[in-house]
LOMAR-639477 format. One record per residue (C-alpha): x, y negated, z negated. Coordinates in Angstrom, 1 decimal. Example, Ala and Ser with C-alpha at 12.3 -4.5 7.8 and 13.67 -1.06 7.14 Angstrom:
REM LOMAR-639477
      xx      yy      zz
    12.3     4.5    -7.8
    13.7     1.1    -7.1
This chain:
REM LOMAR-639477
      xx      yy      zz
    31.4    11.3    25.8
    29.8    12.2    29.2
    27.1    14.4    27.5
    26.4    11.6    25.0
    25.8     9.1    27.9
    23.6    11.6    29.7
    21.6    12.2    26.5
    21.2     8.4    26.1
    19.9     8.1    29.6
    17.5    11.0    29.0
    16.2     9.3    25.9
    15.8     6.0    27.9
    14.0     7.9    30.7
    11.7     9.6    28.2
    10.8     6.4    26.4
    10.1     4.7    29.8
     7.7     7.6    30.6
     5.8     7.1    27.3
     7.4    10.1    25.5
     8.1     9.7    21.8
    11.6    10.8    20.8
    10.6    11.8    17.3
     7.6    11.9    14.9
     7.2    12.2    11.2
     6.0    15.6    10.0
     3.6    16.5     7.1
     6.5    16.2     4.6
     7.5    12.8     5.8
    10.6    14.1     7.6
    11.7    12.8    11.0
    11.4    15.6    13.6
    13.4    14.8    16.8
    12.5    16.3    20.1
    15.1    18.7    21.6
    16.7    17.6    24.9
    15.2    20.5    26.7
    11.7    19.5    25.6
    12.2    15.9    26.7
    13.5    17.1    30.1
    10.5    19.4    30.5
     8.0    16.7    29.6
     9.6    14.2    32.0
     9.4    16.8    34.8
     5.7    17.5    33.9
     5.0    13.8    34.3
     6.2    14.1    37.9
     9.7    12.7    37.6
    12.2    14.5    39.8
    15.0    15.5    37.6
    16.9    18.8    37.7
    19.0    18.1    34.6
    20.3    15.4    32.3
    22.8    14.2    35.0
    19.9    13.1    37.2
    18.4    10.8    34.5
    20.2     7.6    35.4
    19.0     7.6    39.0
    15.4     8.7    37.9
    15.3     5.9    35.4
    16.4     3.3    38.0
    13.7     4.6    40.4
    11.0     4.5    37.7
    12.0     0.9    36.6
    11.9    -0.2    40.3
     8.5     1.3    40.7
     7.1    -0.3    37.6
     8.6    -3.7    38.3
     7.4    -3.8    41.9
     3.9    -2.8    41.2
     1.9    -5.9    42.1
    -0.8    -5.4    39.5
    -1.6    -2.9    36.8
    -4.2    -0.3    38.0
    -6.5    -1.1    35.0
    -7.4    -4.4    33.5
    -9.5    -5.0    30.3
   -12.1    -7.8    29.8
   -13.1    -7.5    26.2
   -16.5    -9.1    25.6
   -16.5    -9.8    29.3
   -13.6   -12.3    29.1
   -11.1   -12.0    31.9
    -8.6   -14.8    30.9
    -5.5   -14.3    33.0
    -3.9   -11.5    35.0
    -0.2   -10.9    35.5
     1.0   -10.0    39.0
     4.5    -9.3    40.4
     5.5   -10.4    43.9
     8.8   -10.3    45.8
    10.4   -13.4    47.3
     9.1   -15.6    48.9
     5.8   -16.5    47.3
     2.8   -17.0    49.7
     1.5   -20.6    49.9
    -1.9   -19.4    48.6
    -3.1   -16.3    46.7
    -6.6   -15.1    47.5
    -8.6   -12.6    45.4
   -12.1   -11.0    45.6
   -13.8    -9.9    42.4
   -16.5    -7.2    43.2
   -18.9    -6.7    40.3
   -20.7    -3.4    39.9
   -24.0    -5.1    40.6
   -22.8    -5.8    44.1
   -22.0    -9.5    43.6
   -18.7   -10.8    44.9
   -16.7   -13.8    43.7
   -13.8   -15.4    45.5
   -10.7   -16.9    43.8
    -8.0   -19.1    45.4
    -4.7   -20.3    43.9
    -2.9   -22.7    46.1
     0.8   -23.3    45.2
     1.0   -20.2    43.0
     4.6   -21.1    41.8
     3.0   -23.2    39.1
     1.8   -20.0    37.4
     5.2   -18.5    37.4
     6.8   -16.7    34.4
    10.4   -15.7    34.1
    11.6   -13.7    37.1
    12.7   -10.0    37.0
    15.8    -8.8    38.8
    15.3    -5.3    40.4
    17.8    -3.6    42.6
    19.6    -6.8    43.4
    16.3    -8.5    44.3
    14.1   -11.0    42.5
    10.6   -10.2    41.5
     8.4   -13.2    40.8
     6.0   -12.8    37.9
     2.8   -14.9    37.9
     0.1   -15.3    35.4
    -3.1   -16.1    37.4
    -5.9   -17.8    35.4
    -9.4   -16.5    35.8
   -11.2   -17.8    32.8
   -14.5   -16.3    33.8
   -17.1   -14.2    32.0
   -18.1   -10.9    33.5
   -21.1    -8.7    32.8
   -20.4    -5.5    31.0
   -19.5    -2.8    33.5
   -16.8    -1.6    35.9
   -15.6    -4.0    38.5
   -12.8    -4.3    41.1
   -10.3    -7.1    41.6
    -8.6    -7.2    45.1
    -5.7    -9.4    45.9
    -5.3   -10.2    49.6
    -1.9   -10.6    51.1
    -0.9   -10.7    54.8
    -1.2    -7.0    56.0
    -1.8    -5.8    52.4
    -4.5    -5.6    49.8
    -3.9    -4.3    46.2
    -6.7    -3.6    43.8
    -7.2    -3.2    40.0
   -10.1    -1.5    38.1
   -11.6    -3.8    35.5
   -13.4    -2.5    32.4
   -15.6    -5.2    30.9
   -16.7    -3.9    27.6
   -18.0    -5.0    24.1
   -15.1    -4.7    21.6
   -17.2    -2.6    19.2
   -19.3     0.5    19.8
   -23.0     0.1    18.6
   -24.4     0.8    15.2
   -27.0     3.4    14.8
   -30.5     2.1    15.4
   -33.1     2.6    12.8
   -32.8     3.3     9.0
   -29.3     3.2     7.5
   -27.6     5.9     5.3
   -28.8     8.9     7.3
   -28.4    12.6     6.5
   -28.8    15.6     8.7
   -28.3    19.4     9.0
   -25.5    21.0    10.9
   -25.1    24.4    12.5
   -23.7    25.8    15.7
   -26.6    26.5    18.0
   -25.4    30.1    18.7
   -25.4    30.8    14.9
   -29.1    29.9    14.3
   -31.4    32.8    13.5
   -35.2    33.1    14.0
   -37.7    35.9    14.4
   -37.8    35.2    18.1
   -34.1    34.7    18.9
   -32.2    36.8    21.5
   -29.3    37.8    19.3
   -28.0    34.2    19.1
   -29.6    30.8    18.7
   -30.7    28.8    21.6
   -32.6    25.6    22.5
   -35.7    27.0    20.9
   -34.0    27.5    17.5
   -32.3    24.1    17.9
   -35.7    22.5    18.4
   -37.1    24.2    15.3
   -34.1    23.1    13.2
   -34.5    19.5    14.3
   -38.3    19.6    13.8
   -38.0    21.1    10.3
   -35.2    18.7     9.1
   -37.3    15.8    10.4
   -40.2    16.8     8.1
   -37.7    16.6     5.2
   -36.7    13.1     6.1
   -33.4    13.7     7.9
   -32.2    11.3    10.5
   -30.0    13.5    12.6
   -29.3    17.1    13.7
   -25.7    18.1    14.4
   -24.1    20.9    16.3
   -20.9    22.0    18.1
   -20.3    21.4    21.8
   -23.1    22.7    24.1
   -20.9    23.2    27.2
   -20.7    26.2    29.5
   -18.2    29.0    28.7
   -16.9    32.1    30.5
   -18.8    35.1    29.3
   -17.9    37.5    32.2
   -14.6    36.7    33.9
   -11.9    35.1    31.7
   -14.0    35.7    28.6
   -13.7    32.9    26.1
   -16.7    31.9    24.0
   -15.0    29.0    22.2
   -17.1    25.8    22.4
   -13.8    23.9    22.5
   -12.5    25.6    25.7
   -15.5    25.1    28.1
   -15.6    25.9    31.8
   -16.5    22.2    32.2
   -17.2    19.1    30.1
   -19.7    18.0    32.8
   -22.5    20.6    32.5
   -24.6    22.4    29.8
   -24.5    26.0    28.6
   -27.1    28.2    30.3
   -26.8    30.7    27.4
   -29.0    28.4    25.3
   -31.9    28.3    27.7
   -35.2    29.1    26.1
   -36.3    31.7    28.6
   -39.9    32.3    27.5
   -40.6    28.6    27.8
   -39.1    28.2    31.3
   -41.9    26.7    33.4
   -41.2    28.9    36.5
   -42.4    32.0    34.6
   -46.0    31.0    35.5
   -45.1    31.4    39.2
   -42.9    34.5    39.0
   -44.7    37.7    38.2
   -41.5    39.8    38.4
   -39.8    37.8    35.7
   -42.9    37.8    33.5
   -43.1    41.6    33.9
   -39.5    42.0    33.0
   -39.8    39.7    30.0
   -42.7    41.9    28.7
   -41.1    45.2    29.5
   -40.1    47.8    26.8
   -36.6    47.9    28.3
   -36.0    44.3    27.7
   -37.6    44.4    24.2
   -35.3    47.3    23.2
   -32.2    45.4    24.4
   -33.4    42.3    22.5
   -33.8    44.4    19.3
   -30.3    45.7    19.7
   -28.9    42.2    20.1
   -30.8    40.9    17.1
   -29.5    43.8    15.0
   -25.9    43.2    15.9
   -23.8    41.8    13.0
   -22.1    39.3    15.4
   -23.2    37.5    18.5
   -22.7    39.8    21.6
   -22.1    37.1    24.2
   -21.7    39.5    27.1
   -24.9    41.4    26.3
   -26.8    38.2    25.7
   -25.6    36.5    28.9
   -26.4    39.6    30.9
   -29.9    40.0    29.4
   -30.9    36.3    29.9
   -29.4    36.4    33.4
   -31.7    39.3    34.5
   -34.7    37.1    33.9
   -33.2    33.8    35.0
   -32.0    35.3    38.3
   -35.6    36.3    39.1
   -36.8    32.8    38.2
   -34.2    31.2    40.4
   -35.1    33.5    43.3
   -38.8    32.6    43.0
   -38.0    28.9    42.7
   -35.8    28.8    45.8
   -38.2    30.9    47.8
   -40.8    28.2    47.5
   -42.9    29.5    44.6
   -44.1    26.9    42.1
   -45.3    23.3    42.3
   -44.1    20.6    44.6
   -43.4    18.4    41.6
   -40.9    20.9    40.3
   -39.0    20.9    43.6
   -39.0    17.1    43.5
   -37.6    17.1    40.0
   -34.9    19.5    41.1
   -34.0    17.4    44.1
   -33.8    14.3    41.9
   -31.5    16.2    39.5
   -29.1    17.2    42.3
   -29.1    13.7    43.7
   -28.2    12.2    40.3
   -25.6    14.9    39.6
   -24.1    15.8    43.0
   -21.1    17.5    41.5
   -23.5    20.3    40.3
   -23.4    21.7    43.8
   -19.6    22.1    43.7
   -19.9    23.5    40.2
   -22.4    26.2    41.3
   -20.1    27.2    44.2
   -17.1    27.3    41.9
   -18.9    29.6    39.4
   -20.2    31.8    42.3
   -16.8    32.3    43.8
   -15.2    32.9    40.4
   -17.6    35.7    39.8
   -17.0    37.2    43.2
   -13.2    36.9    43.1
   -12.9    37.9    39.5
    -9.8    35.9    39.2
    -8.9    32.3    38.2
    -8.8    29.6    40.8
    -5.0    29.5    40.9
    -5.1    33.0    42.5
    -7.6    32.0    45.1
    -6.6    31.5    48.8
    -4.4    28.5    48.9
    -6.8    26.4    51.0
    -9.5    26.7    48.2
    -7.3    25.8    45.3
    -7.7    22.1    46.0
   -10.8    20.7    44.3
   -11.4    18.3    47.2
   -11.9    21.3    49.6
   -15.3    23.0    49.8
   -15.3    26.6    48.7
   -16.2    29.1    51.4
   -17.7    32.6    51.3
   -19.9    32.4    48.2
   -22.9    34.5    47.5
   -25.9    32.2    48.1
   -28.0    33.8    45.4
   -25.3    33.4    42.7
   -24.8    29.7    43.8
   -28.5    29.1    43.5
   -28.6    30.8    40.1
   -26.1    28.4    38.8
   -27.9    25.4    40.3
   -31.1    26.5    38.8
   -29.8    27.2    35.3
   -28.1    23.8    35.1
   -31.5    22.2    36.1
   -33.3    24.1    33.4
   -30.6    23.6    30.7
   -30.6    19.9    31.2
   -34.4    19.7    31.3
   -34.7    21.6    28.0
   -32.0    19.7    26.2
   -33.5    16.4    27.3
   -36.9    17.6    25.9
   -35.2    18.2    22.5
   -33.7    14.8    22.6
   -37.0    13.1    23.4
   -38.9    15.0    20.7
   -36.2    14.1    18.2
   -36.4    10.4    19.1
   -40.2    10.6    18.5
   -39.5    12.1    15.1
   -37.0     9.3    14.3
   -33.9    11.6    14.7
   -30.7    11.3    16.6
   -29.0    14.4    18.2
   -25.4    14.5    17.1
   -23.2    16.2    19.8
   -19.5    17.1    19.8
   -17.1    16.3    22.7
   -14.1    18.7    22.8
   -10.6    17.4    23.6
   -10.0    19.6    26.6
   -11.4    22.3    28.9
   -10.5    25.8    29.9
    -7.4    25.9    32.2
    -9.2    28.4    34.5
   -12.4    26.3    34.6
   -14.1    23.9    37.0
   -12.7    20.6    35.6
    -9.0    21.6    36.1
    -9.9    22.8    39.6
   -12.1    19.9    40.7
   -10.0    17.1    39.1
    -6.6    18.8    39.5
    -4.8    15.6    40.3
    -5.2    14.3    36.8
    -4.1    17.4    34.9
    -0.5    18.1    34.1
     0.9    21.6    35.0
     3.7    23.2    33.0
     2.5    22.0    29.6
    -0.4    22.6    27.2
    -1.8    20.5    24.3
    -1.4    21.6    20.7
    -0.3    20.4    17.3
     3.0    20.3    15.5
     3.7    22.5    12.4
     1.9    21.6     9.2
     1.0    23.3     5.9
    -1.7    25.4     7.4
     0.1    26.3    10.6
     3.9    26.4     9.9
     4.6    27.5    13.5
     2.4    24.7    15.1
    -0.6    25.3    17.3
    -0.9    25.8    21.1
    -4.5    25.1    22.2
    -3.9    26.4    25.7
    -5.4    23.6    27.9
    -3.5    21.2    30.1
    -3.1    17.6    29.1
    -4.3    14.7    31.3
    -1.6    12.7    33.1
    -1.5     9.2    31.4
    -0.8     7.3    34.7
    -2.9     9.4    37.0
    -6.0     8.9    34.8
    -5.4     5.1    35.3
    -4.8     5.4    39.0
    -8.0     7.4    39.5
    -9.9     4.7    37.5
   -10.7     7.1    34.7
   -13.5     8.6    36.9
   -13.4    12.0    35.2
   -13.4    10.6    31.6
   -16.2     8.2    32.4
   -18.3    11.1    33.8
   -17.6    13.3    30.8
   -18.6    10.6    28.3
   -21.7     9.7    30.3
   -22.7    13.4    30.5
   -22.7    13.6    26.7
   -24.3    10.2    26.0
   -27.1    11.0    28.3
   -28.3    13.3    25.4
   -26.4    12.3    22.2
   -27.5     9.5    19.9
   -24.3    10.2    18.0
   -21.2    11.6    19.7
   -18.3    13.0    17.8
   -14.9    13.0    19.5
   -12.7    15.9    18.6
    -9.1    14.8    17.8
    -9.6    11.0    18.2
    -5.8    10.6    18.0
    -5.7    12.1    21.5
    -6.7     8.6    22.8
    -3.3     7.4    21.5
    -1.0    10.3    22.0
    -1.1    14.1    22.6
     1.3    16.8    21.5
     2.6    18.5    24.7
     4.1    21.9    24.5
     6.3    22.8    27.6
     5.5    26.1    29.2
     7.6    28.9    27.6
     8.4    26.8    24.5
     7.3    27.5    20.9
     4.6    25.2    19.6
     7.1    23.8    17.1
     9.2    22.4    20.0
     6.6    20.1    21.4
     6.7    16.4    22.0
     4.2    13.5    21.7
     3.2    11.6    24.9
     1.5     8.2    24.6
    -1.7     7.1    26.4
    -3.3     3.8    27.2
    -5.6     4.0    24.2
    -7.3     0.6    24.5
    -8.4     1.4    28.0
   -10.2     4.5    26.8
   -11.7     2.7    23.8
   -13.1     0.2    26.3
   -14.8     3.1    28.2
   -16.2     4.5    25.0
   -17.5     1.1    23.8
   -19.0     0.4    27.2
   -20.7     3.7    27.7
   -21.9     3.7    24.1
   -23.3     0.2    24.6
   -25.3     1.4    27.6
   -26.6     4.5    25.8
   -27.1     2.7    22.5
   -25.2     5.5    20.8
   -22.8     5.8    17.9
   -19.2     7.1    18.3
   -17.6     9.2    15.6
   -13.9    10.1    15.6
   -12.4    13.2    14.1
    -9.5    11.7    12.2
    -8.6    14.4     9.7
    -5.1    15.4     8.7
    -1.9    13.3     9.4
    -3.2    10.3    11.4
    -1.0     7.2    12.1
    -2.2     4.0    10.7
    -2.6     2.5    14.2
    -5.3     5.0    15.0
    -7.4     4.1    12.0
    -6.9     0.4    12.7
    -8.1     0.9    16.3
   -11.2     2.8    15.0
   -12.1    -0.1    12.7
   -11.5    -2.6    15.5
   -13.9    -0.7    17.8
   -16.4     0.5    15.2
   -15.6     4.2    15.7
   -16.9     6.0    12.6
   -14.4     8.0    10.6
   -14.7    11.6     9.3
   -14.7    12.4     5.6
   -14.4    16.0     4.5
   -14.6    16.7     0.8
   -12.6    20.0     0.9
    -9.7    18.1     2.5
    -9.9    15.3    -0.1
   -10.0    17.8    -3.0
    -6.5    19.0    -2.1
    -5.1    15.5    -2.6
    -5.3    16.3    -6.3
    -6.3    12.8    -7.4
    -9.4    12.1    -9.6
   -10.8     9.6    -7.1
   -11.5    12.1    -4.3
   -15.3    11.4    -4.5
   -14.9     7.7    -5.2
   -13.2     6.8    -2.0
   -15.8     7.9     0.6
   -15.5     5.4     3.4
   -18.7     3.6     4.4
   -18.3     3.7     8.1
   -18.0     7.4     8.4
   -19.7    10.8     8.6
   -19.3    12.7     5.3
   -19.4    16.5     5.0
   -18.1    19.1     2.5
   -16.3    21.0     5.3
   -16.0    21.6     9.0
   -16.4    24.4    11.5
   -12.6    25.0    11.2
   -12.8    25.6     7.5
   -14.4    28.4     5.4
   -17.7    27.5     3.7
   -17.6    26.0     0.3
   -18.2    29.3    -1.6
   -15.2    30.9    -0.1
   -13.1    27.8    -0.5
   -14.0    27.6    -4.2
   -13.5    31.3    -4.9
   -10.3    31.3    -2.9
   -11.3    34.2    -0.7
   -10.3    32.4     2.4
    -6.6    32.4     1.5
    -6.0    36.2     1.7
    -8.2    36.3     4.8
    -5.9    33.8     6.5
    -2.9    35.7     5.3
    -4.3    38.9     6.8
    -4.9    37.0    10.1
    -1.3    35.9    10.2
    -1.9    32.2    10.1
    -0.7    31.7     6.5
     2.5    33.1     5.1
     2.7    34.6     1.6
     4.8    31.7     0.3
     2.4    29.1     1.7
    -0.5    31.0     0.3
     1.0    30.6    -3.1
     1.5    26.9    -2.6
    -2.1    26.5    -1.3
    -3.5    28.4    -4.2
    -1.7    26.1    -6.6
    -3.0    23.0    -4.9
    -6.4    24.5    -4.8
    -6.4    25.1    -8.5
    -5.4    21.5    -9.2
    -8.0    20.2    -6.8
   -10.7    22.3    -8.5
    -9.8    21.0   -11.9
    -9.9    17.4   -10.6
   -13.3    17.9    -8.9
   -15.0    19.6   -11.9
   -13.7    16.8   -14.1
   -15.1    14.2   -11.8
   -18.5    16.0   -11.6
   -18.6    16.4   -15.4
   -18.0    12.7   -16.0
   -20.8    11.9   -13.6
   -23.1    14.3   -15.5
   -23.8    16.3   -12.3
   -22.7    19.6   -13.9
   -22.8    20.8   -17.5
   -19.9    23.2   -17.5
   -16.6    24.0   -15.8
   -18.1    27.5   -15.2
   -20.7    26.1   -12.8
   -21.5    28.3    -9.8
   -20.2    27.4    -6.3
   -23.9    26.6    -5.4
   -24.2    24.1    -8.2
   -20.9    22.5    -7.4
   -21.7    22.3    -3.7
   -25.1    20.7    -4.3
   -23.4    18.2    -6.8
   -20.8    17.2    -4.2
   -23.6    16.6    -1.7
   -25.5    14.5    -4.2
   -22.4    12.3    -4.8
   -22.1    11.8    -1.0
   -25.8    11.1    -0.7
   -25.6     8.5    -3.4
   -22.7     6.7    -1.8
   -22.9     4.1     0.9
   -21.5     6.3     3.6
   -23.5     5.8     6.8
   -24.1     9.5     7.7
   -23.7    12.8     5.9
   -24.1    16.4     7.1
   -25.1    19.5     5.3
   -24.1    22.9     6.7
   -26.6    25.8     7.0
   -23.8    28.2     6.2
   -23.3    26.4     2.9
   -27.0    26.3     2.2
   -27.1    30.1     2.7
   -24.1    30.8     0.5
   -21.9    32.2     3.4
   -18.3    33.0     2.7
   -17.3    33.6     6.3
   -15.7    31.0     8.6
   -17.1    30.2    12.1
   -13.5    29.8    13.3
   -10.0    30.3    11.8
    -7.7    28.1    13.9
    -4.7    29.9    15.3
    -6.5    33.2    15.7
    -8.2    34.8    18.7
    -8.6    38.6    18.4
    -7.6    38.6    14.7
   -10.9    37.1    13.7
   -14.4    37.1    15.2
   -14.4    33.3    16.0
   -17.6    31.6    17.2
   -19.7    34.8    16.7
   -21.0    34.5    13.1
   -24.6    33.7    12.4
   -26.2    31.8     9.6
   -27.0    33.9     6.5
   -30.7    32.7     6.5
   -33.1    32.6     9.4
   -35.0    29.4    10.0
   -38.2    31.0     8.6
   -36.4    31.9     5.4
   -34.9    28.4     5.1
   -38.3    26.8     5.5
   -39.8    29.0     2.8
   -37.0    28.7     0.3
   -38.3    26.4    -2.3
   -34.9    25.7    -3.9
   -33.3    24.7    -0.6
   -36.3    22.5     0.4
   -36.3    20.9    -3.1
   -32.5    20.2    -2.8
   -32.9    18.7     0.6
   -35.7    16.5    -0.5
   -33.5    15.3    -3.4
   -30.8    14.4    -0.8
   -33.4    12.5     1.2
   -34.5    10.5    -1.9
   -30.8     9.6    -2.7
   -30.2     8.5     0.9
   -33.3     6.3     0.8
């Protein structure tokens, strides 16, 4: 009986902390969180419990803290309407309550409520004391932005952060029913590449697709990664979500080359040309070799720049960049010290593990290098964006869910990240053991207490460039699957977040940037998530290869309008491999698919293929069930292009007939993730009459 009571208190404590006791798995079964997982999650949230016996006292303390908090740290004013605000005060009530509302434009408004007892709601009893709950009327309209409300009491001031936002994110400006090409930047090929695509190739892709009538160009995250220490090339595990990847810099078009003879000579040298030839000939992207080669030139350019060579205008532009992005100085020092120490920040001297402390003992030249390459990367990406706007295109960027645990963000913003847990996904058909993505989750309450400063900076950083921004795992605004350290991914637990507050930030920042927000909502997604997406005009994701596996004959008739449609994603094999089934044995060989599940998936795949070919035959888009993967792929694209879906993407891997995946989730060394290049170079794509004719057909159907 005692253990039962303790378990009940643990459950109550978990619920009070925002932890879900259970969830429904892919088969519709209820999966309950083990007690040890609940206890670990409660501890990770900062609740001091050694075991289940401590839960009653911890629950009482938590309830007291919540009930005696005068005001919530974050308030929402949808469409600028701040109607009323609930506050909690101990006995006795003051004769008058005074508040200041500070708008982000600098304006201040004063509010007074004499005789506040008239606004009282039912009282709350806490620890043998009464807490008076008042609903203070404001009934004022606020400009869109971030504001602060301060309540003034004798000897005490309490504040709340106000997000005043439009309820819906904007629609895409310009022509409706857009289409565009998709490729990871690193995968792009050209006659002048450095063994991987860069901003030069991305520029060419956007320019070429614009001549065909496309309205957007899409890619994976363009954020910095570790290519030396802690090597991890995944775009979804960046060093930071606040800066750009210097690996993509177009070195020959860097303006400082004019003023740096040493760099120009190196660029023209036989030694560098030989290294370039070897990188281009490699079957996969050699990140370490590429990073080292580009760095040789960029270090010389940085040295010339900081030694005063070049124009005064360039130095003024650099100074303006640093003034607008002051955190870049800390980022540069972080990268410099990481390179020098060759260890992650958790192993640094204790006094430097706190992100609020300035890092000492860095190599000035390395620090300056990282400052310079961030200046250049931002400048070149901004140039691509401006040129694309002139051509009537939007750049479609991708925002990953988390960042590398050894990276800058988890060091600098350490207070909002949870230690002792990582984010992942529960078991499903594809991953029966679940997935552990390896990065720490943000703390739900500490995000609120820090006024979402980190999240706002991340979103702003991306919307400075993106006309369309895709959010990886949109469900993460609502809840994240936490895996306690030392536990299997199957033994995780869902933790809830203040989703509406984060939607408000997205809607506000998108409004300021006139950008469209897309959510990745694939797989098992609760209905509440899709309802929130509709409420806030967050576009959905439609992927034909997912829908095919549903086995119903309406898979191509149910494409949602407010969505981005594609045949597949970067986490799936290209269509040719999917259709021929060659991806299944490859995933078995990598250990992410068991033999039994491979048989199940093969059977589902066969059913889906029958349904799809029947659908395309009825539409008259193919003449035979023996049609080639290329014919089938193009027919699916034509169906999507003919639909009312707002945006659609066509992958360069599919255009080139690739059968190799960019990424197989759940693998690391088992598969060369994030290293494959497109089958065809940009030059070959432009000169391929069949491909150009197909894309022109897509453009006509979209018009």
